[in-house]
C-alpha positions in Angstrom: 17.6 -5.9 -10.0 16.5 -2.9 -7.1 12.7 -3.2 -5.4 11.3 -1.2 -3.1 8.1 -1.8 -1.5 6.2 1.0 0.7 3.8 0.8 2.8 2.2 2.2 6.0 2.2 0.8 9.0 -1.5 0.1 10.8 -3.1 1.9 12.8 -4.9 -1.2 15.0 -5.1 -1.7 18.2 -3.6 -4.6 20.1 -5.8 -6.9 19.9 -7.5 -5.9 16.2 -4.2 -6.7 14.7 -5.0 -10.1 13.3 -3.0 -12.3 11.1 -4.9 -13.3 7.7 -3.7 -15.1 4.8 -3.9 -12.7 1.7 -5.3 -14.6 -1.2 -4.7 -14.1 -5.1 -4.2 -15.6 -7.9 -0.7 -14.5 -8.1 0.2 -15.9 -4.7 3.1 -18.0 -5.2 2.4 -19.8 -2.0 0.3 -18.4 0.9 1.6 -16.5 3.9 -0.3 -15.7 7.6 0.1 -12.1 8.1 -0.7 -8.9 9.9 0.8 -6.6 6.2 -0.4 -7.1 2.8 2.8 -5.8 2.0 4.4 -9.4 2.7 2.3 -11.6 0.6 3.0 -9.1 -2.5 7.2 -9.5 -1.4 6.3 -13.0 -1.3 5.5 -13.3 -4.8 7.1 -11.2 -6.8 11.2 -11.2 -4.7 13.8 -12.7 -7.0 16.8 -14.5 -4.9 19.0 -11.9 -7.2 16.9 -8.8 -6.1 18.4 -5.9 -3.6 14.8 -5.1 -1.8 14.2 -2.7 0.6 11.0 -1.7 2.5 9.9 1.4 3.3 7.6 2.2 6.3 5.4 5.2 6.5 4.2 5.5 10.0 2.1 7.8 12.1 4.1 7.9 15.6 1.5 6.9 18.0 1.6 3.8 20.6 -0.5 1.6 18.4 1.6 2.0 15.3 5.0 1.4 17.2 3.8 -2.3 18.0 2.5 -2.6 14.6 5.9 -1.9 13.4 7.6 -4.0 15.9 5.3 -6.5 14.3 6.5 -5.5 11.1 10.0 -6.1 11.7 8.9 -9.3 13.6 7.6 -11.0 10.3 10.0 -10.1 7.8 12.8 -11.8 10.2 10.3 -14.5 10.0 10.8 -14.6 6.2 14.7 -14.6 6.6 15.3 -11.0 6.3 17.2 -8.5 8.4 15.9 -4.9 10.1 18.0 -3.4 7.4 15.6 -4.2 4.6 13.2 -2.1 6.5 13.1 1.9 6.6 10.9 3.9 8.9 9.5 7.1 7.4 7.5 8.8 10.5 5.0 11.2 10.1 3.1 13.3 13.3 -0.7 11.7 14.1 -2.6 14.4 13.5 -2.0 15.0 10.0 -2.4 18.2 7.8 -1.6 19.6 4.4 1.7 20.7 4.9 2.4 17.2 6.5 1.4 15.0 3.8 3.3 17.6 1.4 6.7 16.7 3.5 5.8 13.0 2.9 6.1 13.1 -0.2 8.9 14.6 -1.0 10.4 12.8 2.1 9.2 9.5 0.3 11.0 11.2 -2.9 13.8 11.3 -1.5 14.2 7.3 -0.3 13.3 6.2 -3.9 15.8 5.1 -6.2 16.9 6.5 -9.8 16.0 3.2 -11.3 14.2 -0.3 -10.0 10.6 -1.1 -9.5 8.7 0.3 -6.9 5.6 -1.5 -5.4 3.1 0.4 -3.0 0.7 -0.8 -1.0 -1.7 1.7 0.9 -4.2 0.2 2.5 -7.4 2.5 4.3 -9.2 1.3 6.6 -11.6 3.2 8.8 -10.3 3.8 12.1 -11.8 6.0 14.8 -9.4 7.5 18.0 -10.3 8.7 21.1 -7.5 9.9 23.4 -5.2 8.1 20.9 -7.0 4.4 21.6 -8.2 2.5 18.8 -12.3 1.9 19.3 -12.8 -0.1 16.3 -11.5 -2.4 13.8 -10.2 -1.2 10.8 -11.6 -2.6 7.2 -9.1 -3.0 3.9 -10.9 -1.4 1.0 -9.2 -2.2 -2.5 -9.4 0.9 -4.0 -7.3 1.1 -7.1 -10.1 1.1 -9.6 -11.7 3.9 -7.9 -8.1 5.1 -8.6 -7.6 4.6 -12.1 -11.5 5.5 -12.7 -10.1 9.3 -11.3 -7.8 9.6 -13.5 -9.5 8.3 -16.7 -12.7 10.6 -15.1 -9.8 13.4 -15.0 -8.5 13.1 -18.5 -12.0 13.5 -20.3 -13.5 16.8 -17.8 -14.3 19.1 -20.0 -13.4 17.8 -23.5 -16.4 16.3 -25.3 -14.5 14.9 -28.1 -12.2 12.4 -25.5 -15.0 12.1 -23.6 -16.9 10.5 -26.4 -14.1 8.4 -27.9 -13.8 7.1 -24.4 -17.0 5.9 -24.0 -17.2 4.1 -27.4 -14.2 2.4 -26.3 -15.4 1.2 -23.0 -18.9 -0.3 -24.8 -16.2 -2.1 -27.0 -14.9 -3.0 -24.4 -17.2 -4.1 -22.8 -19.3 -6.0 -26.0 -15.5 -7.8 -27.0 -14.4 -9.3 -24.3 -13.2 -12.1 -26.3 -11.2 -10.7 -28.1 -9.3 -8.6 -25.6 
């Protein structure tokens, strides 16, 4: 099976990017890493799989060093640098940069395979290219799904009522799900 793992290279400064153990019921064994996508890779990769990691990197000194850490950790897991592809983008981002990133990402994704994307948001303040605060990781997956749900029912009263009734039923009948 062809597997692609998409991640972002963290913006944290030298002392701010610490290894962590990312615990989950899905873990096939905990690993200590700076990059949560490596835990996901560890959990899902099977021996016969062909895989690549696409690392989206804002071009600056911190991410260059952190990209090196990602390659080191991947090698420590027994994989070569051939399994990782860098997708660079300017440190200062605007709408056209992000559209170009989406096009570049579509160009490198295979037509067949499994794509797993880890997008990690953090609050990072930078002054003159230097990080001044640590990032805090947040899981925004539920918000993404909620946005899709709300966007799908916006302006349609019948659909909104149906979704509301289904949510009420689900909350009252958890044992039947």
